[in-house]
N, C-alpha and C positions, 0 to 999 in steps of 0.2 A: 472496423466493419460498420455497415450502415443498417438502418432499420429494415432494409430489404433483404437482410440475411435470411437464408432458408434453413438454418439449423434450429432444431427444436428438441427440448427434453420432454419426455413423457415419463412420469414417475408414478408407479402404482402404489396404492396405499398400504400401510402396515410394514411389518418387518422390524428388525433391530440391527444395531451395529455391533460387531464383535471382532475380536482378534487383535492384531498389531499391525500398524501401517505407518509409513513415513510420508508426510506430505512434501511437496517440492520446497526448494530452498527459498529463503527469505528474499522477497523482492527488493525491499529497501536496501538491504546489505549488498545484494547482487549489483544493483545500479551503482552504488558508491564504490564497490570494489573495482569496477571498470574505470570509473572516472579518476579515482586516486591512483590506481595502478598505471593509468596512461600518463599521469603527470609526475610519477615517481621516476627516480633514477635507478635503473636496473630492471630485473625481470621478476614480475609478481605472478605467483602461482595461486590460482583460485580453485577450490573444490566445492561441490555442492551448489554451483551456480544455477540459478533458475533460468531454464531455457524457455521462458514465456516470451510472448511477442514484445511486451514493454521493455524487458531487459535486453532483448536482441536488438531493439531499436537503438538503445544506448550504445551497445557494442558496435553496431554498424556506423553510427555517427562518428565514433572515434577512429574507426578504420578510415572513414572518409577524410579525417584530419591527419592522416599519415601515420597512425599508430599501428604497428604490427601486432595482431592478436590471433593466437592459435586456438582453435576450438570454436565453440564448445563441443566436447565429446564426453558423454556420460557425466556431465556436470563439471568437467575440468576445463579450465581456461588458462592460457599463458599469455600474459600481457608484457610486451617489451616496451617499457616506459621510455618516454622522450624527455622527461623533465618539465619543470614549470614553464619553460620558454620554448619548448620543442614542437608544439602543435603547428600544423600547416593549414593554410586556408583551404576549405573544402571547395570542390569545383561546382557545387550545386547546393541549393537549400537542403538542410538536414531535416528529413521527414521523421518525426518522432512518434508517428502513429497515434496511439491512444494514451500515451504516457505523460501525464501531468508532472510526475516526479522528474522525468528526464528534462522537460522543458524548463521547469522552474530552477532546478539545480544548475543546468547548463547555462542559463542566462547569467548567473553569477560567475560561473567558471570562465565563461567566454568574454565577460565584460571588459577584462583587462588585456585581452589579446591584441596583437598588432593588426589583425585582419578583420574584415567585415564577415558576419555570419547571419544567415536567415534561418530561423527555426519554424518549421511548419508541423502540422499534425492532421489527423483525420477530422471528420465533421464534428465528432463529440469533443475532441480536444480544442477545436477551433471556437467552441462556445464557452470555454472556461476562462474565468477572469485571471489576468496576469498582473494587474496593478499592484497587488500586494508585494510582488517582488520587484517590479520595475521602479516603484517609488523609492525604496531605500537604496537601490542600486544607483538611481539617478543622483541621490544625495551624495554618493561616493564619487560622482563624476562620470558615471557611465552614460552613454547615449544609446537609448533603446527606443525604436519606433514600434508601435503596436498597430493592430487593426482597429476597427471601430470599437468603442467602449472598452478599450484596454485589453482586447482579446487578441489571440494569435492571428496571423503570423507575427513573430518578433524579428525585427531587423536590428542587430547589434553592431554598432559602429566601432571599428577597431581604432587603435592608436590613442585611446584616452588614458590620461594619467589619473589613476584612482587614488583616493585618499581614504584612510581608515575613518570610520565613524563610530559613535556610541549610539546604538539604535535600541530604543525601547519598542518592542512589538506591541501594536494595539490589540492583537488577538493571538492566541497560541497557535503556532504552525511550524512544524519541523521543516517543511519545505522552504519557508521564508528564512528561517534561521540558518539553514544549510546554505541557501543561495548567497546570503550576505557573508557568511564565513568563507565560502569558496572564493568570492570576489576579494575578500580580505587577504588571501594568499598573494594576490598581485597588487595590493594597495600599499601606499606609503604609510608607515606608522601602524598604530594599533587599531584593530577592529573589535568592537564588543557588541554583543547582542544580549539584551535582557528580555526574558520571556515571562508573561503574566501567569503562566501555569506550565508545569513540566510537559515536554513533548519528547518524542523519541530522540535518543542521543547517539544514533549510529554514526553520524558524521564526526562528532567530537571523539568518540572512541576509536574510529578508524584513522582519523588524522594522527592521533597519538600512536596507534599501531604502525603507522608509516613514518614515525620518528619526528613528527611535527609537534612543537610545544604548544599545548592548548591549556588555558587556565579556566576551570569551571568552579563556580562558587555561588551557591544560593540562587540558582536560576539565571546566572550571568556567565556568559562564555566569551573569552577574549583570546585573540591571537595576534602575533606581530607579522606583518607582511614581509615578503622577501626571503623566507626560509627555503628549506629543501625537503622533499619527500623521498624517503628511501624505500625501495621495493620490500614487500612483505609477503608472507604466506597467509592466505585468507581461507578459513573453513566456514562456509555459509551454513548456518543451522536451518532446520525446517522452519517455514514461515508461520508464525502464530496466527496471522490473518487468514491463512488457508486452513490451519488447524481449527479455527473458530467454527467452521461449518460442521465439523465432526464433533466438536465439544457440545454444540447445541443439539445435533442429531442424536447423539448417544444419551444426552440428558433427557430428551423428550420421548424417546422410544422405549417402552417398557421392556425389561429384560436385557438391555444393552450393557456391555462392558467392553470398552475399547481402550487400547494403549496407543498413544501417538508418540513415536520415537523421535528423540533428538530435536525437540522444539526449542527455539529461542525464547527465553523467558526474561529478556531485558525488562527491568522494572518500569521503563517508560512505555512498555507495550502490553502489559498484563492486565489492563483494565477489563478485558473480556472475561478473564478468570475471576477477578474480584467481583464483577457485576453478577455473573452467573452464581457464584457462591452466596452472594447476598440474596439471590432468588431461591436458594436452597439446593443448588447443584452439588453433586458429589464428585469433586475433582481433586486428585491427589498428585503432587509432584514427586517423582521418584528419580533416584540417581542424579541429583543436581551436580553440575560441574561447570567449568569455564573452558571455552574453546575460542582461541583467538581474541580474547578480551571480551567475549560475549557470554553471558550466562545461558546455560542449556539444561534441559531436564526432559525426562519422559513423563508425559501426562496420562494419567489413568482416570477415565471418566466412566461412571456408572449411572444408569437411569435413576432419576429422583423426582419426586413431585416438586414443581416450581410454584412460587407465589409471586404475584405482582409487587413491584416496589416503585418508589420514587428514586430514580437513578441519581446518585450524588454528582453534582456538576464538576467536582474535582476529578472525577474519573473519566469525564467525557473526552479530553484530549488523549487519554491513554487507551481509548477504544474506538477512535473516530472511524476507522475503516471496518470495524466489526459490527456496527449497529444494524445493518440489514439482517445478519444472522440473529442478533439479540432480539430484534423485533419478532422473529419467528418464535423464539423462546417465550417472549411476552404473550404471544397469541395462545400458547399452550399452558400458560401459568394460570393459577387461580387468582382472580381479582384483577386490579387495574395496575398497569405500569405507566409511569409518567417520565418522559424525557424532556429536559429543558437545557438551554445553553449549547445547542448543537446546530446552529444556523449554517455552519460550514457544510453540513450534509446536503444542503440545497445546491451546492456548486461542485459536486463530485462528478463522476462520469455521467450521472443523471441527477435529477433532483431526488435524492434517495428518500427523503421524507414523503414526498407526494407519491412517488412510484411504489414504495412499499405500502403506503396507505391504500392505494388503489388495488394492489395485488391482494392484500389481506381482505379487503372488502369483497373482492371477487371470490374469495374462499370462505365468506361468511363470517368474518371477524370484524367487530367494531373497532375502527382505527380513525382517530380524529387528528389531522395534522394541525400544528400550530406554527407560528413564524419561526421558532427556534427549536422545534421538537415535535413530539407526538404523544397522544394518549391512547393506549391500547387496552381494550377490555378482553381479558382471556375468555376463551370459549371453545366451541367445537369446530375445528377446521373441516370445511367441506372440500370436495374436489372443485376444480375450476380451471379457467384459462387465464394465464398471467402473461403480461408483456413485460419483458425485462428492460426494454428500451436500450438494448445493447450494453447493459451494465453487468459485468461479470459477477459482481457480488450479489446483485439481485437474483440472478439466475440460480446461483448455487444455494442461496438461502431458501428459495422456494422448493428446490429439489429436496432439501432436508425436511421441509414442512410436510411432505407427503408421508413421512414416517408416522404422523399422527392424524392424517386426513381420513375422511370418511370415503372419499373417492379419489380417482386419479387426478393429478395436477399436470397440466400441459403448460410448458414455459416456452414462450416464443423469443426468437432473436438471441440465441445463446452462443453465437460464434465467438464473442469476445471473452468467453471463459478462458480461451487460450492466451489472453494477455497476461494472466497471473497464475493459472493453474492448468497447464497442459496435462491431459490424462485424468482430469477430475472424474469423469463418468466411469472410467475403468476402475479407478481406485475406490470410489464410493460403492460401485457395484460389487467389488470384491469384499468389501466390509459388510455388505448386506442390504444396500439400497437397491430397490427394484427399478432401475433407471434404464430407459431406452433412448438412444439418440437417433433422431430422424432428420434426414436431409430430403428436400423436395425431390420427388421422383425416385427415391430409394425405398 
């Protein structure tokens, strides 16, 4: 969607979040289920698939490369895998919409194919840097042409003989790690990635679930090229990144008590819980279990007074997508919250540091951006008008902010919420948020 989108949230102040709800399936796992299921031999059954625009873009891309995929229907998808060598050349560029995950992971996955591929996206994705994946892939022998300044579109030249590499990532990024590992499936020899800090490990877990031998040891992941993927059953847990908005909302709204069911609590993704608990949040994990190789639990959150903290840099990669919501928690906390080591936030769907700082200022909160983070002084949230700049996580974060605001908050340009959280307004409204969705002329 563009900045000309006519969808707006208007959220009235006050209220609390109560009851039990289940947020949509994990976006990261849904993407990877389609990709690995397509490359596997046999039929992969997926339940809990996120039917958001980003994951549907991945699904559509693999259909365009000759993979038969049934569904999605009520979160169920059946993928008839074609094997590592079975993809066919698409008849047109693959449009990945707003999905940076799709583009970065598929760059690696397609680098060793015998055919050329062009990956494109919307205006937002076309501004996002891709050099972090094209550089290591080029070292493996891939030929990938980019647009100006290393940005999309990506033209991936087929027929290249890839060689495994031993890659030390200069900065922690699950997308870069995953892209290199997926290229390694088609490379000769051994591919290893060493990360400077832990990042989400869904790719490694899912490769293992599909029967591929992956060695993980002290931040280093290795695999041998030329193996086979065998079809598997994937049960996608609820997305902790989507649960994050409700964790923050219930923490800041007096009288709230909310249970979020069947949430993925992979330890590489739980930075949001750790940071909120450091701020004083009352969050409890109940009924912990493992589903399809991924840890899952029900999260019970009660309102609690929050205090500002200096966020440990070690937790930053474990909460990188959840910081817009955490900034709202910081705005409602007593004292100052300081974030450093998070420069990656400036190259997400928007510059999340600057856009959140602008939005908080519009609601009366002191927020000072820094090159790699932000300093937020807790205070009294006022009503105001916020522009999300087409960023789904900005829009949903400010919707929850209204729970503690003195007046209504209007959030402009909200159509991209459907990329990760279709039905957000209805689910949040059912839990107690006083949210209205307005389309121009409606």
